Every structure is written in structure tokens, then in C-alpha cells.
N, C-alpha and C positions, 0 to 999 in steps of 0.2 A: 533407071527411071526415077526421077525425084518426086513424081506425083503431080497431078494437075490441081489447080486451085479449086477449092470447094465452093459451092454456091454460097453467096454472102448471107449470113444470118447475124442476128444481134450478138450471139455468143461466139461465133466461129469465123467472123469475117477476117480475111487475111490468112486463114489456115491453108497451107499449100498441099495438105494431104499426106505429108511425110510422117513417119513414126516418131513418137516421143523418144528422144535420144537415150534416156535412162532405161526405158522399156526395151528399146532395141538392143542395148548392151546386155540386159539380163536375158533376153531371148537367145542371143548369141552364146552366152554362158550356159544356158539351159541345153542348147544343142550339143555342147561338148561334155555335159554332165557336171559342170561346175556350179550349177544353180538348179534348185528344185522348183516344183510347182509353188510352194509358199513364197519363194522369192519373186516368181513371176506375178503372183497375185498382189504382193506388196508393191511391185512396180506399176501394176495396173491402176491401183487406187489413185483417184484424182486426175486420171488422164482422160483425153478425148479418144473415143473409138469410133469406128465407122460401122453402121448397121446397113446391110445390103437390102435394097429394094429392087425387085424384078418387075419387068413389064407385066401388066395384067394379061391373063390367058382367057381364051374363050370358054374354057372349062372352069367350073367352080373351083376345083383344086387339081393342079397338074402335079403328077408324082414322077420322079425319076430317081435313078440310083447312081450314087457316086461312091468314092472311096475316101475314107479319112484315116490316116495313119495305118493303112493296111487293112482296115475293117470296113465292110459295107455299111452304109447308112442311107437313110431315105431323106430326100429333100421334098418338103411339102410347100408349094407355092400358094399362099392365100391370095386369091384373085382380088378380093375387096381392097387390099392395101398393098399387095405385092410383098408382104412380109414373109421371110423364109424361116422355116424351122427344120433343124436337122434331127434325125433319129439316131441316137448313139447305138453301138452294138448291143447294149443291155436293154434296149427298148425305150429308154428315157429320152425325152425331147430336149434339145439344146438350141439356144439362140446363137447363131454365128456372129462374131464381131471381128473387126479387123484393125490392125495397128496402123495401116497406111492404105492409100489408094492403090499403090503398087501391089500390095498383098491381096487386095480384093480383086484387082484386075487379073492376077494370076489364077485366081479361083474361078471367076466368072467375068468375062469381058463385058457382058451385057448388064451387070449389076450396077445400080446407081448408089453411090455412097451418101448416106445420111449421117452427119456427125452427131454425136451424143456424148455426154459425160458418161463414164463407165457406171456411175451410181444409178443414173436414169435407165441405162440399158439393162442393168441387172434387175432393177425394180420392175421394169416392163416384163422381163422373163418370169419373175416370181408371180406377178399379177396374172400372167397367162397360164400359170401352172406348169411352166417349163423349168426343169430342175437344174440344167447345166448351161454353161457358156462354152463355146468353142472359139478360141482365139486363133485367127489366121488358118482356117481349115485347108487352104490351098498351099500352105507353107510360106516361106521355107522352113519355119519352125511352127509346129502346131501344138497347142496346149489345151487340154480339156480341163476346164475349171470346175471343181466339184461343187455339189449343192451347198454345203455349209459356207464355202468361200463366196458363192453367188449371193447368199443371204447377207454375209458380212459386207460385201461391196455395196449391196443395195442400201444397207443401213449405215454405210460409211464408217464401219467399225473395222478394227484389225482382225484378221482371220487367224485363229489358233487351231492348227491341225490336230486331229486326234492321235496321229502317229508321227513321231519325230525320228530323225536319223535317216540313214540310207543303207541299202544292201542288208548285210547280216547284222548291222547295228541298229536296225529299226526297233522302236519300242513304243508301247501305248502310253499315252500321257496318264499319270496316276489318277487325275480327276475323272477322266473318262472311264478308266478301268474300274474305279470304285463305283461309279454311277451304274455301269452295266451289271456289276455284281449285286448292287443294292436292288435294282429293278427286278432281277431274276429272283433274288431272295424273298421278295414280297409275294411271289406266286408259287414258289416251290421250296420245300424243305431241303437243305443241303447238309450232307454229313453221312457218316457211316452208320447204317442201321445196326441195332443190337441183334446179333444172330440168335439170341435166346428168346427175347421178348418180342422181336420184330422180324419174323421170317419174311423175306422179300416176296417170293412169288405168290403165296396164298393171299396176301393182303394188298397186292398191288392196286387193285381196283378201288380200295377204300382210301388210298392215299391222295386221290385226285378227283375233283369234280370236273367231269368232261365238259369241254366247250366253254369254260369260264376262266376268268383271271382272278378268281377269289383266292386270297391267301390260304395256304394249307394250315389247318390247326396245328398249334405247337406240339400237340401230342402225336401228330401223324408221323409215321416213319418216313425218312427221307427217300426220295426217288433219285436224287442226284448226289453222287459222292463228292464231286468237286466241280468248280467252274473256273476255267482258264480263259483269259482275254488276251489275245495275241494279234500282232499285225497280220492282215489277211493277204491272200494271193489274188483271188478273183474279186474280193470285196476289200474295203479298207480295213475292217476288223473281222476276225474270226473268233466266235465264242464256242469253246469246246465244253460240252457237257459230258462229264464222266458219269454214266448211269449205273445205278444198282442193277446187277444181273437179275434176269427173270421177269422184267416188265413186259406186259403184253403189248401188242401193236396199238390197240385203242388207247391205252394209257400214254404211250409215247407220243402218239399223234396229238392227244389233248395237251400234253406237256409242251410240245412245240408250239401249238397255237397260243397258249397262254404266255409262253416266253416271248413270242413275237409281239403279242399285244402289250406286254409289259415294257419291252424295249421301245416300242412306238410311243408309249405314253410317258416316257422319261424325257423331260425337257432337255437335260444335258446331252442325252444320246441323240435326240433329233436335231439339236442345235450344232453339235460338234462332229457327228459321224455321218459320212456320206452313204455308206452301205455296210450291212452286217451279214455275215454268213454264219449259220449255226451248224456245228459239226458234232455228231454224237460219237462218243468213245465207249 
């Protein structure tokens, strides 16, 4: 199927609904492992995508379950405009976009294609508070576009992933690694405590102000021996905190809350990192 002609508009008249050739080539390479998500995002920039609109339902919101890349996700149909939102396996909301009419028809034959520049589609997702894009959720090649890439597309900027490489050669970009360590260093002292003057267990409660992200006084004994920032498995990044032995549960919980707040408050981390997992050692 080569795709049917789209409704004429000032920007897209004459568009026959087929995929951009460069994007199609990158998707083919992605399917064989010869191109990653960064290459797909780069090929998406400046292209036309199709946003699906479904017929209005009698119910305010009709919900049904489908499958995306082997994972269940929820489809919410907004009756007011027929706009579709997908729920990713991690609970975040994604806007589906399609490279061609054929790809959209394979997903939902009753969906009406609305052409849009990718920048406008990404901006609409951001304005709705939806964090992700899903390209061609019905296949043949499906790509989940992460939050920082969605922001970059909306701003028409190049996306710079926080993790580069593939397989065992993945590594965290130094700028991101340093930003994570700096953010954590602002709320917790890092280093080996002096076993003579800074006994760990008896003074653990004095090392931390619970429920705050206030920097620890320089004289306070460290609660964290070291911070490692590595490529993640379930999240894009994993932050490993090597704790001083003997900390009580309340102190550890407060530390985790403050570390989370510090990472969320870092401009570099929020701009460059899709998701962070904190692991205690």
C-alpha cells in the first residue's frame, strides 16, 4: 500500500501519505540493529508525521487495552477531539505518531490521519503534559521516543542522549555524569568517615535533616562513601550510592528523598536524562 492522499491543507497539499524516504531507511536499519534511537530521532527532525484522530464516542472517555512491543498499554480516547493518548508500561503518557498512512492503518483502520510537522506534534505532547512519543505503534518498526528527545524535537534542537554506545560499550556522557554527582554533592557529604572522630552509627541521625534538601554542613560526617553513575537497565541511568554502614532506615529514607529532589532540580539532569534509578550499595 502506498498510502492514500491526505486531505488538502495549506502545508500538506499533495502529500500522498507515504513515509519520508530517509526516515523509512533509518527505521529499516533500526529493525536490524544497525541504527539506534538517536538516529531515528535525527531522521524524524523536520519531517511530517501523522497524528491519529478517532471518531467521538458516546462516553466521555473510552478506554481499551492494546499491546506495544510486547507490553500492555492503555489507549485513552478523548471524545472532545478524538485525540489518542497511549500509556507506556512505566505509566507515562505518550502521543502516537505515524510515518505513513499505511502504518496508521495497520494500527487502527478507523483512525483518521492528521498531518503535522514533528515539531508541532512534539510541542503539543509537551503542552498536554505527555512525556513520550511512540512512532508507528502498530509496526512494522515501533520506536519509543524518550522525554528529552521529545523536548528537543519540540524546540527544533538536536537531541544529545545521556548515554552513548550500545551493548557492553554503553557509557554515560561526562557532562551528565558530572551534573548528577554535583547535584547529589549539594545535599549529602560524600567520602569515607574518620573511624576515630566520626563513628558512623551513633551520629547517623545528626548527619541529615530529614525531609529536606538542605546541604549537609561541611563538618558533618559523610553518609555516602561514593557515587557511581552508570547506564541503567530499567531506567536510562542508574545512580549507585555506596552508603556508610550503620545508617538507620529513617536516615536512608530521608537521604533518598533529598537525592531525588536534587536530581529533579538539576537543569542538566532534567534536560538530558529520561529516567533515573537510584540503587543502594
